TILODREN-358029 format. One record per residue: residue number from 0; x, y, z of N, C-alpha, C in turn. Coordinates in Angstrom, 1 decimal, always signed. Example, Ala and Ser with C-alpha at 12.3 -4.5 7.8 and 13.67 -1.06 7.14 Angstrom:
TILODREN-358029
(0,(+13.2,-5.7,+7.8),(+12.3,-4.5,+7.8),(+13.2,-3.3,+7.8))
(1,(+12.8,-2.2,+7.1),(+13.7,-1.1,+7.1),(+12.9,+0.0,+7.9))
end
This chain:
TILODREN-358029
(0,(+0.8,-1.2,+0.0),(+0.0,+0.0,+0.0),(+0.9,+1.2,+0.0))
(1,(+0.5,+2.2,-0.7),(+1.2,+3.5,-0.8),(+1.1,+4.2,+0.5))
(2,(+2.2,+4.9,+0.8),(+2.2,+5.8,+2.0),(+2.5,+7.2,+1.5))
(3,(+1.8,+8.2,+2.0),(+2.0,+9.6,+1.6),(+2.6,+10.4,+2.8))
(4,(+3.6,+11.2,+2.5),(+4.1,+12.2,+3.5),(+3.1,+13.3,+3.6))
(5,(+3.0,+13.9,+4.8),(+2.1,+15.0,+5.0),(+2.4,+16.2,+4.2))
(6,(+3.6,+16.4,+3.7),(+4.0,+17.5,+2.9),(+3.4,+17.4,+1.5))
(7,(+3.0,+16.3,+1.1),(+2.4,+16.1,-0.2),(+0.9,+15.7,-0.2))
(8,(+0.3,+15.9,+1.0),(-1.1,+15.5,+1.1),(-2.0,+16.5,+0.5))
(9,(-3.2,+16.4,+0.8),(-4.3,+17.1,+0.1),(-4.5,+18.5,+0.7))
(10,(-5.2,+19.3,-0.2),(-5.6,+20.7,+0.2),(-7.0,+20.9,-0.3))
(11,(-7.9,+21.2,+0.5),(-7.8,+21.4,+2.0),(-7.7,+20.0,+2.6))
(12,(-7.2,+20.0,+3.8),(-7.0,+18.7,+4.5),(-8.2,+18.2,+5.2))
(13,(-9.2,+17.8,+4.4),(-10.5,+17.3,+4.9),(-10.7,+15.9,+4.4))
(14,(-11.6,+15.2,+5.0),(-11.8,+13.8,+4.6),(-12.0,+13.6,+3.1))
(15,(-12.9,+14.4,+2.6),(-13.3,+14.2,+1.2),(-12.1,+14.3,+0.2))
(16,(-11.2,+15.3,+0.4),(-10.0,+15.4,-0.5),(-9.0,+14.3,-0.2))
(17,(-8.9,+13.8,+1.0),(-8.0,+12.7,+1.3),(-8.5,+11.5,+0.6))
(18,(-9.8,+11.2,+0.7),(-10.4,+10.0,+0.1),(-10.3,+10.1,-1.4))
(19,(-10.4,+11.3,-2.0),(-10.2,+11.5,-3.4),(-8.8,+11.0,-3.8))
(20,(-7.8,+11.4,-3.0),(-6.4,+11.0,-3.3),(-6.3,+9.5,-3.1))
(21,(-6.8,+8.9,-2.1),(-6.7,+7.5,-1.9),(-7.4,+6.7,-3.1))
(22,(-8.5,+7.2,-3.5),(-9.3,+6.5,-4.6),(-8.7,+6.8,-6.0))
(23,(-7.6,+7.6,-6.0),(-6.9,+7.8,-7.3),(-6.1,+6.5,-7.7))
(24,(-6.0,+5.6,-6.8),(-5.4,+4.3,-7.0),(-6.4,+3.2,-6.6))
(25,(-6.2,+2.0,-7.2),(-7.2,+0.9,-6.8),(-7.1,+0.6,-5.4))
(26,(-8.2,+0.4,-4.7),(-8.2,+0.0,-3.3),(-9.0,-1.3,-3.0))
(27,(-9.5,-1.9,-4.1),(-10.3,-3.1,-3.9),(-9.4,-4.2,-3.3))
(28,(-9.9,-4.8,-2.2),(-9.1,-5.9,-1.5),(-8.1,-5.3,-0.5))
(29,(-8.0,-4.0,-0.4),(-7.0,-3.5,+0.5),(-7.8,-3.1,+1.8))
(30,(-7.0,-3.0,+2.9),(-7.6,-2.6,+4.2),(-7.1,-1.2,+4.5))
(31,(-8.0,-0.3,+4.8),(-7.7,+1.1,+5.1),(-8.2,+1.4,+6.5))
(32,(-7.2,+1.9,+7.3),(-7.6,+2.3,+8.7),(-7.8,+3.8,+8.7))
(33,(-8.9,+4.2,+9.4),(-9.3,+5.6,+9.4),(-9.4,+6.0,+10.9))
(34,(-8.7,+7.1,+11.3),(-8.8,+7.6,+12.7),(-10.0,+8.5,+12.7))
(35,(-11.0,+8.3,+13.6),(-12.2,+9.1,+13.7),(-12.1,+10.1,+14.9))
(36,(-12.9,+11.1,+14.8),(-13.1,+12.0,+15.9),(-14.6,+12.3,+16.0))
(37,(-15.0,+13.3,+16.6),(-16.4,+13.6,+16.8),(-17.1,+13.8,+15.5))
(38,(-16.4,+14.2,+14.4),(-17.1,+14.5,+13.2),(-16.7,+13.5,+12.1))
(39,(-17.1,+12.2,+12.3),(-16.8,+11.2,+11.3),(-17.6,+11.5,+10.0))
(40,(-17.0,+11.5,+8.9),(-17.6,+11.7,+7.6),(-18.0,+10.3,+7.1))
(41,(-19.2,+9.9,+7.4),(-19.7,+8.6,+7.0),(-19.7,+8.4,+5.5))
(42,(-20.0,+9.5,+4.7),(-20.0,+9.5,+3.3),(-18.7,+9.0,+2.7))
(43,(-17.6,+9.5,+3.3),(-16.3,+9.2,+2.9),(-15.9,+7.7,+3.2))
(44,(-16.3,+7.3,+4.4),(-16.1,+5.9,+4.7),(-16.9,+5.0,+3.8))
(45,(-18.1,+5.4,+3.4),(-18.9,+4.6,+2.4),(-18.2,+4.6,+1.0))
(46,(-17.6,+5.7,+0.6),(-16.9,+5.7,-0.7),(-15.8,+4.7,-0.7))
(47,(-15.0,+4.6,+0.4),(-13.9,+3.7,+0.4),(-14.4,+2.2,+0.4))
(48,(-15.5,+2.0,+1.1),(-16.1,+0.6,+1.1),(-16.7,+0.3,-0.3))
(49,(-17.3,+1.2,-0.9),(-17.9,+1.0,-2.2),(-16.9,+0.7,-3.3))
(50,(-15.6,+1.2,-3.0),(-14.5,+1.0,-4.0),(-13.9,-0.4,-3.7))
(51,(-14.4,-1.1,-2.7),(-13.9,-2.5,-2.5),(-12.9,-2.6,-1.3))
(52,(-12.7,-1.5,-0.6),(-11.7,-1.6,+0.5),(-12.4,-2.1,+1.8))
(53,(-11.7,-2.7,+2.6),(-12.1,-3.0,+4.0),(-11.7,-1.8,+4.8))
(54,(-12.7,-1.2,+5.5),(-12.5,+0.0,+6.2),(-12.5,-0.3,+7.7))
(55,(-11.4,+0.0,+8.4),(-11.3,-0.2,+9.8),(-11.3,+1.2,+10.4))
(56,(-12.0,+1.4,+11.5),(-12.0,+2.7,+12.2),(-11.5,+2.6,+13.6))
(57,(-10.9,+3.6,+14.1),(-10.4,+3.7,+15.4),(-10.7,+5.1,+15.9))
(58,(-11.2,+5.2,+17.2),(-11.4,+6.5,+17.8),(-10.6,+6.6,+19.1))
(59,(-9.4,+7.1,+18.9),(-8.4,+7.1,+20.0),(-8.7,+8.2,+21.1))
(60,(-9.5,+9.1,+20.8),(-9.7,+10.2,+21.8),(-11.2,+10.1,+22.4))
(61,(-11.3,+10.4,+23.6),(-12.6,+10.4,+24.2),(-12.7,+11.6,+25.2))
(62,(-13.9,+12.0,+25.6),(-14.1,+13.1,+26.4),(-14.7,+12.6,+27.7))
(63,(-14.0,+13.0,+28.8),(-14.5,+12.7,+30.2),(-15.0,+14.0,+30.8))
(64,(-16.2,+14.0,+31.3),(-16.7,+15.2,+31.9),(-15.8,+15.6,+33.1))
(65,(-15.4,+16.9,+33.2),(-14.6,+17.3,+34.3),(-15.3,+17.5,+35.6))
(66,(-14.6,+17.4,+36.7),(-15.2,+17.7,+38.0),(-15.3,+19.2,+38.1))
(67,(-16.1,+19.7,+39.0),(-16.3,+21.1,+39.2),(-14.9,+21.8,+39.5))
(68,(-14.1,+21.2,+40.3),(-12.8,+21.8,+40.7),(-11.7,+21.6,+39.7))
(69,(-11.9,+21.0,+38.5),(-10.9,+20.7,+37.5),(-10.5,+22.0,+36.8))
(70,(-9.5,+21.9,+36.0),(-8.9,+23.1,+35.3),(-9.9,+23.6,+34.2))
(71,(-10.7,+22.8,+33.6),(-11.5,+23.3,+32.5),(-12.6,+24.3,+33.1))
(72,(-13.3,+24.0,+34.1),(-14.2,+25.0,+34.7),(-13.5,+26.3,+35.1))
(73,(-12.3,+26.2,+35.6),(-11.5,+27.4,+36.0),(-11.1,+28.2,+34.8))
(74,(-10.8,+27.5,+33.7),(-10.4,+28.2,+32.5),(-11.6,+28.9,+31.9))
(75,(-12.8,+28.3,+32.0),(-14.0,+28.9,+31.5),(-14.3,+30.2,+32.3))
(76,(-14.3,+30.1,+33.6),(-14.5,+31.2,+34.5),(-13.5,+32.4,+34.2))
(77,(-12.2,+32.0,+34.0),(-11.2,+33.0,+33.7),(-11.5,+33.7,+32.4))
(78,(-11.9,+33.0,+31.4),(-12.2,+33.6,+30.1),(-13.3,+34.5,+30.2))
(79,(-14.4,+34.1,+30.9),(-15.6,+35.0,+31.0),(-15.3,+36.2,+31.9))
(80,(-14.4,+36.1,+32.8),(-14.1,+37.3,+33.7),(-13.0,+38.2,+33.1))
(81,(-12.5,+37.9,+31.9),(-11.5,+38.8,+31.3),(-10.1,+38.5,+31.8))
(82,(-9.8,+37.4,+32.5),(-8.5,+37.1,+33.0),(-7.6,+36.4,+32.0))
(83,(-8.1,+36.0,+30.8),(-7.3,+35.4,+29.8),(-7.2,+36.2,+28.6))
(84,(-6.1,+36.2,+27.9),(-5.9,+36.9,+26.7),(-6.2,+36.0,+25.5))
(85,(-6.0,+34.7,+25.7),(-6.2,+33.8,+24.5),(-6.5,+32.3,+25.0))
(86,(-7.2,+31.6,+24.1),(-7.4,+30.2,+24.3),(-7.0,+29.5,+22.9))
(87,(-6.6,+28.2,+23.0),(-6.2,+27.5,+21.8),(-7.0,+26.2,+21.8))
(88,(-7.3,+25.7,+20.6),(-8.0,+24.4,+20.4),(-7.2,+23.6,+19.4))
(89,(-7.1,+22.3,+19.6),(-6.4,+21.5,+18.7),(-7.3,+20.4,+18.1))
(90,(-8.6,+20.4,+18.5),(-9.6,+19.5,+17.9),(-11.0,+20.1,+18.0))
(91,(-11.8,+19.7,+17.1),(-13.2,+20.1,+17.2),(-13.9,+19.5,+18.4))
(92,(-13.6,+18.2,+18.8),(-14.2,+17.7,+20.0),(-13.9,+18.5,+21.2))
(93,(-12.7,+19.1,+21.3),(-12.3,+19.9,+22.4),(-13.1,+21.2,+22.5))
(94,(-13.4,+21.8,+21.3),(-14.3,+22.9,+21.3),(-15.7,+22.6,+21.8))
(95,(-16.2,+21.4,+21.3),(-17.5,+21.0,+21.8),(-17.5,+20.7,+23.3))
(96,(-16.5,+20.1,+23.8),(-16.4,+19.8,+25.2),(-16.3,+21.1,+26.1))
(97,(-15.6,+22.1,+25.6),(-15.5,+23.4,+26.4),(-16.9,+24.0,+26.3))
(98,(-17.5,+24.1,+25.1),(-18.9,+24.7,+25.0),(-19.9,+24.0,+25.9))
(99,(-19.9,+22.6,+25.9),(-20.9,+21.9,+26.7),(-20.7,+22.1,+28.2))
(100,(-19.4,+22.1,+28.6),(-19.1,+22.3,+30.0),(-19.5,+23.8,+30.4))
(101,(-19.2,+24.7,+29.6),(-19.7,+26.1,+29.8),(-21.2,+26.2,+30.0))
(102,(-21.9,+25.5,+29.1),(-23.4,+25.5,+29.2),(-23.8,+24.9,+30.5))
(103,(-23.3,+23.8,+30.9),(-23.6,+23.2,+32.1),(-23.3,+24.1,+33.3))
(104,(-22.3,+24.9,+33.2),(-22.0,+25.8,+34.3),(-22.8,+27.1,+34.3))
(105,(-23.6,+27.3,+33.2),(-24.4,+28.5,+33.1),(-23.6,+29.6,+32.5))
(106,(-22.5,+29.3,+31.9),(-21.6,+30.3,+31.3),(-21.5,+30.2,+29.7))
(107,(-22.4,+29.5,+29.1),(-22.3,+29.3,+27.7),(-22.3,+30.5,+26.9))
(108,(-23.3,+31.4,+27.0),(-23.4,+32.6,+26.3),(-22.3,+33.6,+26.6))
(109,(-21.9,+33.6,+27.9),(-20.9,+34.5,+28.3),(-19.5,+34.1,+27.7))
(110,(-19.2,+32.8,+27.7),(-18.0,+32.3,+27.1),(-17.9,+32.7,+25.6))
(111,(-19.0,+32.4,+24.9),(-19.0,+32.7,+23.5),(-18.8,+34.2,+23.2))
(112,(-19.4,+35.0,+24.0),(-19.3,+36.5,+23.9),(-17.8,+36.9,+24.1))
(113,(-17.2,+36.3,+25.1),(-15.8,+36.6,+25.4),(-14.9,+36.1,+24.2))
(114,(-15.2,+35.0,+23.6),(-14.4,+34.5,+22.5),(-14.6,+35.3,+21.2))
(115,(-15.8,+36.0,+21.2),(-16.0,+36.9,+20.0),(-15.4,+38.2,+20.2))
(116,(-15.0,+38.6,+21.4),(-14.5,+39.9,+21.6),(-13.1,+40.0,+22.2))
(117,(-12.9,+39.8,+23.5),(-11.6,+40.1,+24.1),(-10.7,+39.0,+24.3))
(118,(-11.1,+37.7,+24.0),(-10.2,+36.6,+24.2),(-9.9,+36.0,+22.8))
(119,(-8.6,+36.2,+22.4),(-8.2,+35.6,+21.1),(-8.3,+34.1,+21.1))
(120,(-8.8,+33.6,+20.0),(-9.1,+32.2,+19.9),(-8.3,+31.7,+18.7))
(121,(-7.4,+30.7,+18.9),(-6.6,+30.1,+17.9),(-6.9,+28.6,+17.8))
(122,(-6.9,+28.2,+16.5),(-7.1,+26.7,+16.3),(-6.0,+26.2,+15.3))
(123,(-5.9,+24.9,+15.3),(-4.9,+24.3,+14.5),(-5.2,+24.2,+13.1))
(124,(-6.5,+24.2,+12.7),(-6.9,+24.1,+11.3),(-8.4,+24.3,+11.2))
(125,(-8.9,+24.2,+9.9),(-10.3,+24.5,+9.6),(-11.3,+23.5,+10.2))
(126,(-11.0,+22.3,+10.4),(-11.9,+21.4,+11.1),(-12.1,+21.8,+12.5))
(127,(-11.1,+22.2,+13.2),(-11.2,+22.6,+14.6),(-12.0,+24.0,+14.6))
(128,(-11.8,+24.8,+13.6),(-12.5,+26.1,+13.6),(-14.0,+26.0,+13.4))
(129,(-14.5,+24.9,+12.7),(-15.9,+24.8,+12.3),(-16.9,+25.0,+13.5))
(130,(-16.8,+24.4,+14.6),(-17.8,+24.6,+15.7),(-17.7,+26.0,+16.3))
(131,(-16.5,+26.6,+16.2),(-16.4,+28.0,+16.7),(-17.1,+28.9,+15.7))
(132,(-16.9,+28.7,+14.4),(-17.5,+29.5,+13.4),(-19.0,+29.4,+13.4))
(133,(-19.5,+28.2,+13.7),(-21.0,+28.0,+13.8),(-21.5,+28.9,+15.0))
(134,(-20.7,+29.1,+16.0),(-21.1,+29.9,+17.2),(-20.8,+31.4,+16.9))
(135,(-20.4,+31.7,+15.7),(-20.2,+33.2,+15.4),(-18.8,+33.7,+15.9))
(136,(-17.9,+32.8,+16.1),(-16.5,+33.1,+16.6),(-15.6,+33.0,+15.4))
(137,(-14.8,+34.0,+15.2),(-13.8,+33.9,+14.1),(-12.4,+33.6,+14.7))
(138,(-12.0,+32.4,+14.6),(-10.7,+32.0,+15.2),(-9.5,+32.4,+14.3))
(139,(-8.3,+32.5,+14.9),(-7.1,+32.5,+14.1),(-6.8,+31.1,+13.6))
(140,(-6.5,+31.0,+12.3),(-6.2,+29.7,+11.7),(-4.9,+29.8,+10.9))
(141,(-3.9,+29.1,+11.3),(-2.6,+29.2,+10.6),(-2.8,+28.6,+9.1))
(142,(-1.9,+29.1,+8.3),(-1.8,+28.6,+6.9),(-1.4,+27.2,+6.8))
(143,(-0.5,+26.8,+7.6),(+0.0,+25.4,+7.7),(-0.7,+24.9,+9.0))
(144,(-1.5,+23.8,+8.9),(-2.3,+23.3,+9.9),(-1.5,+22.4,+10.9))
(145,(-0.6,+23.1,+11.7),(+0.2,+22.4,+12.6),(+0.2,+23.2,+13.9))
(146,(+0.5,+22.5,+15.0),(+0.6,+23.2,+16.3),(+1.5,+24.3,+16.4))
(147,(+2.7,+24.1,+15.9),(+3.7,+25.2,+15.9),(+3.3,+26.4,+15.2))
(148,(+2.7,+26.2,+14.0),(+2.2,+27.4,+13.2),(+1.1,+28.1,+13.9))
(149,(+0.2,+27.4,+14.6),(-0.9,+28.0,+15.4),(-0.3,+28.9,+16.5))
(150,(+0.7,+28.3,+17.2),(+1.3,+29.1,+18.3),(+2.0,+30.3,+17.8))
(151,(+2.7,+30.2,+16.7),(+3.4,+31.4,+16.1),(+2.4,+32.4,+15.7))
(152,(+1.3,+32.0,+15.1),(+0.2,+33.0,+14.7),(-0.4,+33.7,+15.9))
(153,(-0.6,+32.9,+16.9),(-1.2,+33.5,+18.1),(-0.2,+34.5,+18.8))
(154,(+1.0,+34.1,+18.8),(+2.0,+35.0,+19.4),(+2.1,+36.3,+18.6))
(155,(+2.1,+36.2,+17.3),(+2.1,+37.4,+16.5),(+0.9,+38.3,+16.7))
(156,(-0.3,+37.6,+16.8),(-1.5,+38.4,+17.0),(-1.5,+39.1,+18.4))
(157,(-1.1,+38.4,+19.4),(-1.0,+39.0,+20.8),(+0.0,+40.1,+20.8))
(158,(+1.1,+39.9,+20.2),(+2.2,+40.9,+20.1),(+1.7,+42.2,+19.5))
(159,(+0.9,+42.0,+18.4),(+0.4,+43.2,+17.7),(-0.7,+43.9,+18.5))
(160,(-1.4,+43.1,+19.3),(-2.5,+43.7,+20.2),(-1.8,+44.5,+21.3))
(161,(-0.7,+44.0,+21.8),(+0.0,+44.6,+22.9),(+0.8,+45.8,+22.6))
(162,(+1.2,+45.9,+21.3),(+2.0,+47.0,+20.9),(+1.2,+48.3,+20.9))
(163,(+1.4,+49.1,+21.8),(+0.8,+50.4,+21.9),(+1.8,+51.5,+22.1))
(164,(+1.6,+52.6,+21.4),(+2.6,+53.7,+21.6),(+2.6,+54.3,+23.0))
(165,(+3.8,+54.6,+23.4),(+3.9,+55.2,+24.7),(+4.2,+56.7,+24.5))
(166,(+3.4,+57.6,+25.1),(+3.5,+59.0,+25.0),(+4.1,+59.5,+26.3))
(167,(+5.3,+60.1,+26.1),(+6.0,+60.6,+27.3),(+5.8,+62.2,+27.3))
(168,(+5.5,+62.7,+28.5),(+5.4,+64.1,+28.6),(+6.8,+64.8,+28.3))
(169,(+6.8,+65.8,+27.5),(+8.0,+66.6,+27.2),(+9.1,+65.7,+26.5))
(170,(+8.6,+64.8,+25.6),(+9.5,+64.1,+24.8),(+9.9,+62.8,+25.3))
end
């Protein structure tokens, strides 16, 4: 089976374009493993199976509801009270988990308002951005969908926000 390096993969990096690339070669009789997350694209899994592939799926990540005293509720309270400059997300399920926890705490609308205004929100890529965009939040998304690129973009954004002229009396 062919292996692709991430530097030559698809654009945009979504399931449909990846499956297009895979189906550019015969897959009948082959086994294809697919890592799932909260937004499994069943249509793409069906396309692979219809082409004759055996499709195996794995879901390596899960969400466990936090205790009241855990870090996530504290982070939500800090974002809502203006104590945070930024938050980052590396997966859409993490966005959903934060939103659902905020709702359960009674801070759902307040958190979304903070993320729309004074708390910079950065994501690793467009799939992670989607639930934020649905909520009316425009996150920072790096050109290269990698953690390092997200951090660099966020640092540049925060640096630009912090840069304010200093006016000194008498020069």
